[in-house]
Backbone as ProteinMPNN parsed JSONL, in Angstrom:
{"seq_chain_A": "MTLAEQKDTARAEAFARRKVAFAAREDMDARLLTEALAPYRDKALSGYMPMRTEIDCLPAMAAHRGRVGVPVIEGKARPLRFRAWHPGTEMVPGTFGALVPAKGDWIVPEVLIVPLLAFDRRGYRLGYGGGYYDRTLEVLRARGPVTAIGFAFAAQEVDEVPIEATDQPLDLIVTERGIIRPAV", "coords_chain_A": {"N_chain_A": [[30.198, -30.625, -32.116], [31.375, -28.226, -29.847], [29.835, -26.215, -27.226], [31.061, -23.711, -27.079], [32.191, -23.549, -29.646], [29.838, -23.596, -31.143], [28.732, -21.152, -30.355], [30.699, -19.387, -31.306], [30.487, -19.79, -34.092], [27.829, -18.987, -34.438], [28.096, -16.293, -33.704], [29.735, -15.261, -35.777], [28.016, -15.568, -37.994], [25.926, -13.944, -37.132], [27.136, -11.392, -36.955], [27.517, -10.913, -39.688], [24.824, -10.834, -40.649], [23.897, -8.641, -39.193], [25.469, -6.602, -40.195], [24.494, -6.297, -42.811], [21.851, -5.506, -42.225], [22.377, -3.118, -40.894], [23.407, -1.549, -42.953], [21.091, -1.043, -44.338], [19.615, 0.51, -42.672], [17.297, 2.869, -41.096], [16.356, 6.266, -40.303], [14.537, 6.22, -38.237], [14.865, 4.031, -36.535], [14.877, 3.76, -33.735], [12.35, 4.413, -32.873], [10.276, 2.582, -31.985], [11.565, 1.59, -29.74], [11.641, 3.833, -28.077], [8.891, 4.062, -27.593], [8.473, 1.613, -26.245], [9.854, 2.106, -23.921], [8.301, 3.956, -22.603], [6.512, 3.183, -20.386], [8.378, 3.097, -18.373], [9.315, 5.576, -17.76], [10.185, 7.16, -15.552], [12.097, 5.687, -14.336], [15.471, 4.625, -13.566], [17.635, 4.3, -16.263], [19.678, 2.286, -18.331], [21.561, 2.625, -21.195], [23.42, 2.249, -24.204], [26.46, 3.091, -25.905], [26.389, 3.129, -29.234], [28.347, 1.012, -31.307], [30.278, 0.325, -34.212], [28.313, -1.687, -36.144], [26.038, -1.695, -34.556], [22.602, -1.257, -33.66], [21.15, 1.958, -33.238], [20.531, 3.319, -30.196], [20.534, 5.822, -29.079], [18.674, 8.029, -29.638], [16.376, 7.196, -28.182], [17.423, 7.042, -25.614], [18.07, 9.748, -25.17], [15.524, 10.842, -25.129], [14.432, 9.862, -22.808], [12.949, 10.389, -19.611], [13.805, 9.851, -17.032], [16.778, 9.172, -15.005], [19.736, 8.463, -16.869], [22.181, 6.138, -17.833], [25.367, 4.836, -18.982], [27.156, 1.829, -19.814], [30.15, 0.877, -18.099], [33.101, -0.831, -18.316], [34.902, -2.305, -15.845], [36.75, -4.219, -15.441], [37.992, -7.467, -16.387], [35.692, -10.166, -16.314], [34.018, -8.973, -14.459], [31.006, -7.459, -13.171], [29.184, -4.948, -15.011], [29.377, -1.391, -14.469], [27.523, 1.664, -14.219], [27.65, 4.819, -15.575], [26.405, 8.106, -15.235], [24.752, 9.684, -17.968], [23.976, 12.117, -20.447], [22.733, 13.899, -23.327], [25.447, 15.589, -24.753], [27.301, 15.025, -22.805], [30.687, 14.759, -21.831], [32.68, 12.49, -23.474], [34.866, 9.641, -23.434], [37.187, 7.234, -24.829], [36.562, 3.91, -23.804], [37.037, 0.601, -22.443], [37.489, -1.803, -25.016], [36.949, 0.134, -26.889], [34.469, 1.375, -26.72], [32.612, 4.32, -26.099], [32.639, 6.154, -23.06], [31.344, 8.054, -20.287], [33.445, 10.758, -19.278], [33.489, 11.57, -16.676], [31.36, 11.662, -13.753], [28.314, 10.834, -11.942], [27.627, 7.6, -10.536], [25.104, 5.299, -11.458], [22.405, 3.06, -10.65], [20.831, 1.026, -12.702], [17.358, 0.408, -13.403], [16.139, -0.403, -15.596], [17.42, -1.8, -18.502], [18.83, -1.235, -21.657], [19.892, -3.512, -23.864], [22.614, -4.388, -25.86], [23.194, -6.62, -28.672], [24.136, -9.542, -30.595], [22.614, -11.589, -31.715], [19.269, -12.878, -31.289], [16.607, -14.847, -29.806], [13.174, -16.026, -29.831], [12.659, -16.961, -27.316], [13.811, -15.22, -25.65], [16.488, -15.156, -25.269], [19.836, -14.002, -25.765], [22.637, -13.522, -27.897], [25.711, -12.414, -27.147], [28.818, -10.632, -27.216], [30.582, -12.35, -26.029], [31.945, -11.872, -23.656], [30.465, -11.989, -21.332], [29.604, -9.894, -19.743], [27.069, -8.534, -19.567], [25.448, -10.667, -18.728], [26.512, -11.3, -16.173], [26.069, -8.84, -14.93], [23.244, -8.528, -15.072], [22.492, -10.72, -13.491], [23.455, -9.937, -10.943], [22.037, -7.497, -10.557], [19.364, -8.407, -10.687], [19.259, -9.974, -8.431], [19.084, -8.085, -6.487], [16.629, -6.865, -6.859], [13.641, -6.021, -8.794], [14.312, -5.833, -12.252], [14.339, -4.726, -15.582], [15.229, -6.057, -18.601], [15.901, -5.089, -21.796], [16.322, -6.143, -24.945], [17.818, -4.748, -27.831], [17.716, -4.6, -31.23], [18.278, -5.183, -34.765], [15.636, -6.51, -36.767], [16.541, -8.491, -38.451], [18.426, -9.825, -36.972], [17.304, -11.854, -35.568], [17.206, -15.278, -34.667], [16.515, -18.822, -34.922], [17.179, -20.299, -32.615], [19.183, -19.402, -29.953], [22.341, -20.534, -28.902], [22.698, -21.554, -25.591], [23.924, -21.301, -22.176], [24.096, -22.183, -18.677], [24.631, -19.781, -17.311], [23.619, -17.736, -18.85], [21.555, -14.934, -19.088], [18.12, -14.266, -19.501], [16.274, -12.01, -21.668], [13.752, -9.56, -20.983], [12.189, -8.311, -22.788], [12.192, -7.67, -26.269], [13.144, -5.403, -28.686], [12.817, -4.382, -31.975], [13.443, -2.654, -35.096], [11.149, -3.194, -36.387], [9.205, -4.237, -34.667], [7.86, -5.179, -31.412], [8.821, -7.671, -29.232], [7.626, -10.036, -27.051], [9.117, -12.225, -25.067], [8.681, -15.794, -24.946], [9.274, -17.318, -22.384]], "CA_chain_A": [[30.661, -29.262, -31.936], [31.213, -27.778, -28.467], [29.008, -25.026, -27.063], [31.901, -22.565, -27.437], [32.276, -23.534, -31.105], [28.516, -23.205, -31.636], [28.58, -19.711, -30.136], [31.606, -18.694, -32.224], [29.87, -19.859, -35.416], [26.636, -18.137, -34.393], [28.546, -14.897, -33.684], [30.191, -14.902, -37.118], [26.822, -15.438, -38.827], [25.159, -12.794, -36.643], [27.832, -10.176, -37.39], [27.238, -10.734, -41.116], [23.428, -10.397, -40.797], [23.752, -7.302, -38.639], [26.126, -5.673, -41.121], [23.543, -6.056, -43.9], [20.739, -4.726, -41.669], [22.893, -1.787, -40.599], [23.521, -0.83, -44.221], [19.737, -0.691, -44.785], [18.914, 1.151, -41.545], [16.545, 4.095, -41.333], [16.504, 7.239, -39.221], [13.544, 5.999, -37.181], [15.055, 2.713, -35.948], [14.64, 3.765, -32.286], [10.975, 4.856, -32.568], [9.583, 1.594, -31.162], [12.247, 1.518, -28.446], [11.137, 4.964, -27.292], [7.54, 3.674, -27.155], [8.585, 0.524, -25.262], [10.382, 2.658, -22.675], [7.339, 4.889, -22.01], [6.053, 2.803, -19.047], [9.502, 3.169, -17.431], [9.846, 6.934, -17.968], [10.825, 7.743, -14.374], [13.069, 4.719, -13.806], [16.857, 4.762, -14.025], [17.801, 3.549, -17.498], [20.999, 2.133, -18.93], [21.606, 2.396, -22.627], [24.794, 1.953, -24.61], [26.964, 3.928, -26.98], [26.49, 2.175, -30.343], [29.639, 0.837, -31.972], [30.283, -0.402, -35.475], [27.02, -1.881, -36.808], [24.943, -1.831, -33.59], [21.452, -0.378, -33.841], [21.357, 3.175, -32.455], [19.53, 3.568, -29.149], [20.736, 7.161, -28.516], [17.465, 8.856, -29.608], [15.505, 6.753, -27.081], [18.082, 7.451, -24.368], [17.941, 11.201, -25.048], [14.122, 11.16, -24.86], [14.03, 9.306, -21.51], [12.801, 11.432, -18.589], [14.527, 9.478, -15.813], [18.24, 9.175, -15.106], [20.256, 7.583, -17.913], [23.599, 5.826, -17.708], [25.964, 3.944, -19.975], [28.013, 0.85, -19.143], [31.594, 1.036, -17.984], [33.761, -2.095, -17.97], [35.961, -2.019, -14.875], [37.716, -5.305, -15.423], [37.55, -8.744, -16.939], [34.855, -11.034, -15.474], [33.324, -8.189, -13.434], [29.765, -6.849, -13.667], [29.271, -3.572, -15.49], [28.856, -0.276, -13.672], [26.866, 2.584, -15.132], [27.923, 6.22, -15.272], [25.357, 8.99, -15.737], [24.926, 10.232, -19.309], [22.93, 12.912, -21.094], [23.314, 14.472, -24.542], [26.453, 16.606, -24.474], [28.272, 14.543, -21.83], [32.038, 14.536, -22.352], [32.912, 11.053, -23.6], [36.238, 9.204, -23.717], [37.196, 5.802, -25.167], [36.682, 2.958, -22.708], [37.463, -0.733, -22.835], [37.004, -2.257, -26.325], [36.678, 1.272, -27.745], [33.162, 1.993, -26.48], [32.708, 5.595, -25.407], [32.098, 6.208, -21.699], [31.47, 9.408, -19.745], [34.74, 11.052, -18.676], [33.255, 11.694, -15.234], [29.936, 11.723, -13.444], [27.785, 9.948, -10.905], [27.269, 6.218, -10.867], [23.688, 5.013, -11.248], [22.013, 1.652, -10.668], [19.662, 1.014, -13.587], [16.221, -0.478, -13.179], [15.82, -0.831, -16.955], [18.634, -1.82, -19.309], [18.791, -1.5, -23.088], [21.018, -4.43, -23.997], [23.021, -4.667, -27.232], [23.342, -8.051, -28.919], [24.427, -9.991, -31.96], [21.476, -12.404, -32.157], [18.28, -13.164, -30.246], [15.543, -15.766, -30.201], [11.862, -15.714, -29.254], [12.648, -17.346, -25.904], [14.362, -14.101, -24.898], [17.932, -15.283, -25.079], [20.649, -13.197, -26.663], [24.033, -13.861, -28.104], [26.509, -11.199, -27.046], [30.169, -10.693, -27.77], [31.325, -13.442, -25.415], [32.607, -11.508, -22.4], [29.591, -12.287, -20.201], [29.403, -8.715, -18.894], [25.648, -8.294, -19.296], [24.909, -11.785, -17.945], [26.932, -11.093, -14.777], [25.41, -7.638, -14.436], [21.82, -8.82, -14.851], [22.388, -11.621, -12.346], [23.64, -9.129, -9.727], [20.922, -6.556, -10.416], [18.121, -9.141, -10.407], [19.325, -10.448, -7.043], [18.744, -6.93, -5.639], [15.24, -6.468, -7.033], [13.143, -6.078, -10.165], [15.067, -5.185, -13.322], [13.822, -5.065, -16.902], [16.275, -6.098, -19.626], [15.3, -4.937, -23.116], [17.25, -6.3, -26.053], [17.527, -3.853, -28.948], [18.423, -5.173, -32.373], [17.566, -5.209, -36.039], [14.824, -7.724, -36.917], [17.364, -9.489, -39.146], [19.291, -10.501, -36.009], [16.581, -12.965, -34.948], [17.551, -16.639, -35.074], [15.585, -19.803, -34.361], [17.56, -20.631, -31.239], [20.515, -18.995, -29.527], [22.947, -21.525, -28.009], [22.787, -20.965, -24.249], [24.481, -22.055, -21.061], [23.414, -21.901, -17.417], [24.85, -18.411, -16.847], [22.987, -16.765, -19.744], [20.373, -14.281, -18.529], [17.146, -13.941, -20.546], [15.739, -10.665, -21.812], [12.327, -9.446, -20.665], [11.536, -7.731, -23.949], [13.104, -7.431, -27.385], [12.609, -4.384, -29.58], [13.506, -4.221, -33.255], [12.883, -1.55, -35.869], [9.87, -3.64, -36.958], [8.212, -4.65, -33.697], [8.201, -5.478, -30.021], [8.657, -9.106, -29.001], [7.544, -10.455, -25.648], [9.621, -13.603, -25.094], [7.94, -16.907, -24.356], [10.255, -18.036, -21.563]], "C_chain_A": [[30.393, -28.841, -30.489], [30.318, -26.552, -28.423], [29.798, -23.775, -27.45], [32.025, -22.444, -28.956], [30.94, -23.113, -31.728], [28.326, -21.689, -31.504], [29.483, -18.919, -31.079], [31.027, -18.664, -33.645], [28.66, -18.944, -35.486], [27.019, -16.658, -34.399], [28.972, -14.437, -35.084], [28.995, -14.684, -38.053], [26.023, -14.194, -38.444], [25.81, -11.472, -37.046], [27.508, -9.884, -38.855], [25.807, -10.237, -41.34], [23.248, -8.96, -40.311], [24.372, -6.258, -39.571], [25.194, -5.306, -42.271], [22.384, -5.188, -43.406], [21.166, -3.29, -41.391], [22.975, -0.942, -41.867], [22.163, -0.345, -44.723], [18.955, 0.089, -43.725], [18.222, 2.441, -41.964], [16.71, 5.011, -40.132], [15.596, 6.946, -38.028], [13.704, 4.642, -36.488], [14.7, 2.669, -34.461], [13.215, 4.17, -31.904], [10.248, 3.877, -31.656], [10.252, 1.407, -29.802], [11.773, 2.643, -27.537], [9.743, 4.649, -26.755], [7.601, 2.597, -26.075], [9.081, 1.024, -23.915], [9.389, 3.559, -21.949], [6.846, 4.46, -20.625], [7.14, 2.927, -17.962], [10.085, 4.582, -17.362], [10.542, 7.533, -16.756], [11.873, 6.825, -13.749], [14.471, 5.018, -14.339], [17.088, 3.784, -15.173], [19.273, 3.444, -17.849], [20.811, 1.891, -20.41], [23.01, 1.963, -22.994], [25.175, 2.914, -25.735], [27.198, 3.002, -28.173], [27.866, 2.204, -31.007], [29.43, 0.056, -33.256], [28.871, -0.496, -36.045], [25.866, -2.097, -35.822], [23.825, -0.844, -33.914], [21.558, 0.766, -32.827], [20.219, 3.437, -31.477], [19.612, 4.993, -28.598], [19.487, 8.046, -28.559], [16.512, 8.472, -28.455], [16.105, 7.142, -25.732], [17.891, 8.946, -24.126], [16.513, 11.614, -24.69], [13.656, 10.702, -23.478], [14.002, 10.395, -20.434], [13.527, 11.097, -17.289], [16.026, 9.597, -16.011], [18.679, 8.152, -16.147], [21.745, 7.378, -17.66], [24.059, 4.964, -18.864], [26.952, 3.03, -19.261], [29.494, 1.218, -19.19], [32.153, -0.32, -17.558], [34.923, -1.762, -17.051], [36.993, -3.127, -14.773], [37.115, -6.579, -15.965], [36.775, -9.533, -15.881], [34.199, -10.288, -14.314], [32.016, -7.666, -14.015], [30.036, -5.422, -14.142], [28.855, -2.605, -14.387], [28.346, 0.743, -14.67], [27.073, 4.023, -14.68], [26.857, 7.082, -15.949], [25.745, 9.606, -17.08], [23.733, 11.1, -19.67], [23.541, 13.473, -22.367], [24.282, 15.605, -24.169], [27.483, 16.197, -23.435], [29.63, 14.349, -22.504], [32.326, 13.035, -22.321], [34.374, 10.783, -23.938], [36.193, 7.725, -24.09], [37.379, 4.946, -23.913], [37.206, 1.628, -23.238], [36.778, -1.129, -24.14], [36.599, -1.11, -27.238], [35.329, 1.928, -27.56], [33.366, 3.305, -25.729], [32.025, 5.514, -24.05], [32.208, 7.651, -21.208], [32.824, 9.596, -19.05], [34.635, 11.142, -17.155], [31.752, 11.7, -15.015], [29.546, 10.718, -12.388], [27.563, 8.55, -11.44], [25.784, 6.045, -10.61], [23.486, 3.496, -11.25], [20.74, 1.579, -11.506], [18.598, 0.02, -13.136], [15.755, -1.07, -14.51], [17.111, -0.75, -17.755], [18.288, -2.072, -20.766], [20.056, -2.295, -23.367], [21.358, -4.65, -25.476], [23.208, -6.166, -27.429], [23.711, -8.321, -30.357], [23.266, -10.773, -32.546], [20.541, -12.6, -30.975], [17.304, -14.199, -30.767], [14.267, -15.404, -29.455], [11.722, -16.172, -27.807], [13.169, -16.212, -25.021], [15.848, -14.214, -24.641], [18.661, -14.493, -26.149], [22.036, -13.791, -26.781], [24.788, -12.548, -28.097], [27.882, -11.428, -27.656], [31.049, -11.744, -27.108], [32.028, -13.112, -24.113], [31.776, -11.8, -21.168], [29.269, -11.101, -19.314], [27.934, -8.477, -18.56], [25.034, -9.434, -18.492], [25.264, -11.629, -16.468], [26.188, -9.918, -14.163], [23.936, -7.896, -14.139], [21.62, -9.748, -13.655], [22.49, -10.838, -11.032], [22.451, -8.194, -9.508], [19.621, -7.272, -10.063], [18.104, -9.701, -8.994], [18.924, -9.34, -6.074], [17.275, -6.55, -5.725], [14.844, -6.494, -8.489], [13.993, -5.237, -11.129], [14.45, -5.642, -14.635], [14.957, -4.961, -17.916], [15.61, -6.115, -20.995], [16.389, -5.078, -24.169], [16.842, -5.382, -27.185], [18.38, -4.298, -30.123], [17.628, -4.941, -33.648], [16.783, -6.519, -36.116], [15.628, -8.847, -37.568], [18.293, -10.261, -38.209], [18.587, -11.657, -35.297], [17.038, -14.291, -35.542], [16.545, -17.597, -34.434], [15.894, -20.104, -32.901], [19.01, -20.223, -30.981], [21.089, -20.119, -28.664], [23.17, -20.885, -26.635], [23.484, -21.901, -23.277], [23.831, -21.549, -19.782], [23.555, -20.454, -16.956], [24.187, -17.35, -17.717], [21.677, -16.252, -19.151], [19.399, -13.928, -19.652], [16.747, -12.464, -20.531], [14.257, -10.68, -21.469], [11.518, -8.973, -21.862], [12.596, -7.575, -25.033], [12.415, -6.443, -28.316], [13.481, -4.352, -30.825], [12.902, -3.01, -33.958], [11.508, -1.908, -36.435], [8.814, -4.028, -35.933], [8.781, -4.917, -32.323], [7.866, -6.947, -29.773], [8.655, -9.359, -27.497], [7.935, -11.935, -25.606], [8.695, -14.589, -24.398], [8.93, -17.765, -23.595], [9.568, -19.091, -20.751]], "O_chain_A": [[29.303, -29.076, -29.966], [30.066, -25.921, -29.449], [29.251, -22.874, -28.085], [31.968, -21.336, -29.49], [30.91, -22.372, -32.71], [27.828, -21.032, -32.418], [29.069, -17.882, -31.598], [31.073, -17.633, -34.316], [28.476, -18.215, -36.461], [26.34, -15.85, -35.033], [28.606, -13.345, -35.519], [28.972, -13.718, -38.816], [25.51, -13.481, -39.307], [25.115, -10.534, -37.436], [27.253, -8.736, -39.219], [25.591, -9.321, -42.133], [22.541, -8.166, -40.932], [23.844, -5.155, -39.711], [25.111, -4.142, -42.66], [21.98, -4.244, -44.085], [20.402, -2.354, -41.627], [22.649, 0.245, -41.85], [22.085, 0.647, -45.447], [17.752, 0.301, -43.878], [18.505, 3.019, -43.013], [17.152, 4.578, -39.068], [15.879, 7.393, -36.917], [12.739, 4.151, -35.901], [14.261, 1.628, -33.974], [12.907, 4.261, -30.716], [9.661, 4.29, -30.656], [9.579, 1.098, -28.819], [11.532, 2.422, -26.35], [9.444, 4.935, -25.595], [6.859, 2.663, -25.095], [8.768, 0.437, -22.88], [9.611, 3.896, -20.787], [6.765, 5.313, -19.741], [6.838, 2.867, -16.771], [11.23, 4.758, -16.946], [11.433, 8.364, -16.932], [12.47, 7.173, -12.73], [14.632, 5.588, -15.418], [16.777, 2.598, -15.068], [20.027, 4.402, -17.685], [20.005, 1.058, -20.823], [23.713, 1.37, -22.175], [24.315, 3.471, -26.418], [28.108, 2.173, -28.136], [28.456, 3.261, -31.231], [28.52, -0.767, -33.364], [28.287, 0.53, -36.396], [24.823, -2.625, -36.207], [24.077, 0.266, -34.384], [22.002, 0.564, -31.697], [19.093, 3.736, -31.876], [18.822, 5.344, -27.721], [19.245, 8.768, -27.593], [15.914, 9.348, -27.831], [15.381, 7.527, -24.814], [17.587, 9.363, -23.008], [16.314, 12.627, -24.02], [12.59, 11.116, -23.022], [14.912, 11.22, -20.351], [13.833, 12.005, -16.515], [16.491, 10.063, -17.051], [18.062, 7.096, -16.286], [22.47, 8.313, -17.319], [23.252, 4.431, -19.624], [27.52, 3.4, -18.233], [30.001, 1.779, -20.161], [31.722, -0.886, -16.554], [35.828, -1.021, -17.433], [38.004, -2.976, -14.086], [35.896, -6.751, -15.999], [37.153, -9.563, -14.71], [33.859, -10.897, -13.299], [31.921, -7.451, -15.223], [31.0, -4.783, -13.719], [28.084, -2.953, -13.492], [28.701, 0.69, -15.847], [26.722, 4.399, -13.561], [26.46, 6.822, -17.085], [26.892, 9.994, -17.302], [22.61, 10.837, -19.239], [24.766, 13.52, -22.48], [23.95, 16.471, -23.359], [28.442, 16.931, -23.198], [29.707, 13.833, -23.619], [32.228, 12.394, -21.275], [35.03, 11.567, -24.623], [35.255, 7.026, -23.707], [38.236, 5.223, -23.075], [37.747, 1.551, -24.341], [35.604, -0.817, -24.34], [35.965, -1.346, -28.267], [35.061, 2.953, -28.187], [34.199, 3.385, -24.826], [30.973, 4.891, -23.905], [33.076, 8.393, -21.668], [33.29, 8.714, -18.329], [35.584, 10.824, -16.439], [30.971, 11.74, -15.967], [30.338, 9.864, -11.991], [27.342, 8.346, -12.634], [25.258, 6.591, -9.641], [24.304, 2.751, -11.789], [19.682, 2.026, -11.062], [18.887, -1.039, -12.578], [15.073, -2.094, -14.548], [17.819, 0.255, -17.694], [17.546, -3.002, -21.083], [21.163, -1.811, -23.134], [20.495, -5.05, -26.258], [23.364, -6.904, -26.456], [23.613, -7.45, -31.222], [22.96, -10.643, -33.731], [20.949, -12.505, -29.817], [17.173, -14.414, -31.972], [14.285, -14.569, -28.551], [10.756, -15.805, -27.139], [12.995, -16.233, -23.803], [16.405, -13.435, -23.866], [18.184, -14.334, -27.272], [22.529, -14.469, -25.879], [24.546, -11.674, -28.929], [28.071, -12.305, -28.499], [32.155, -12.004, -27.581], [32.653, -13.99, -23.517], [32.316, -11.856, -20.063], [28.711, -11.281, -18.232], [27.59, -8.244, -17.401], [24.173, -9.186, -17.647], [24.406, -11.808, -15.604], [25.733, -9.986, -13.021], [23.439, -7.524, -13.076], [20.673, -9.573, -12.889], [21.698, -11.056, -10.115], [21.919, -8.111, -8.401], [18.859, -6.789, -9.226], [17.031, -9.883, -8.418], [18.474, -9.621, -4.963], [16.724, -5.98, -4.783], [15.619, -6.938, -9.337], [14.338, -4.09, -10.844], [14.082, -6.807, -14.783], [15.57, -3.905, -18.069], [14.853, -7.03, -21.318], [17.274, -4.229, -24.272], [15.653, -5.244, -27.475], [19.605, -4.366, -30.029], [16.461, -4.552, -33.611], [17.229, -7.534, -35.581], [15.415, -10.022, -37.267], [18.888, -11.257, -38.621], [19.21, -12.365, -34.506], [17.232, -14.414, -36.751], [15.816, -17.221, -33.516], [14.997, -20.158, -32.059], [19.929, -20.639, -31.686], [20.396, -20.616, -27.777], [23.758, -19.808, -26.532], [23.616, -23.103, -23.51], [23.084, -20.571, -19.817], [22.669, -19.949, -16.266], [24.192, -16.173, -17.355], [20.807, -17.032, -18.764], [19.81, -13.349, -20.657], [16.871, -11.775, -19.518], [13.584, -11.695, -21.646], [10.312, -9.206, -21.94], [13.771, -7.369, -24.73], [11.255, -6.623, -28.687], [14.708, -4.302, -30.748], [11.951, -2.411, -33.457], [10.783, -1.033, -36.908], [7.639, -4.14, -36.281], [9.991, -4.889, -32.098], [6.761, -7.402, -30.07], [9.564, -8.948, -26.776], [7.177, -12.795, -26.056], [8.029, -14.271, -23.413], [9.376, -18.804, -24.083], [10.22, -19.808, -19.992]]}, "name": "protein", "num_of_chains": 1, "seq": "MTLAEQKDTARAEAFARRKVAFAAREDMDARLLTEALAPYRDKALSGYMPMRTEIDCLPAMAAHRGRVGVPVIEGKARPLRFRAWHPGTEMVPGTFGALVPAKGDWIVPEVLIVPLLAFDRRGYRLGYGGGYYDRTLEVLRARGPVTAIGFAFAAQEVDEVPIEATDQPLDLIVTERGIIRPAV"}
């Protein structure tokens, strides 16, 4: 099986696990994420607008004291850019249906909350296959220190995510059940 086939199979399995976890979710899923973000309270943060069965990071984003942005896809195979967000920001559908701010300043995040389909204890994540976060993290890390925090349901953990040379590891993974410090 090729790496692409392995990732496609892993994505299908991960979507199914996440769907079950989403159905059993609780109102406090972001509590540990808020705690994990406390040391970064004054840093520029990127979150995401949850879609479908993604775990909801909005409470942690709303509680953050520093600047907060959300990703905007500007084109295929390009790094993400991040537009300023706060509760009440006017949102419009962006690429792939994710909501993005209709207008506002661009920010450069120092901390990113990263959505995912699956993760492993090494700190690798399986995303949707577009490579947007991998490209973005590579560019941001070349500029200076950046902390990438994967946020997922505990049920999304797998033994090993299939990876390739361009995959960027996470610095921390937060689930509704605990905080994982990857052994990279």
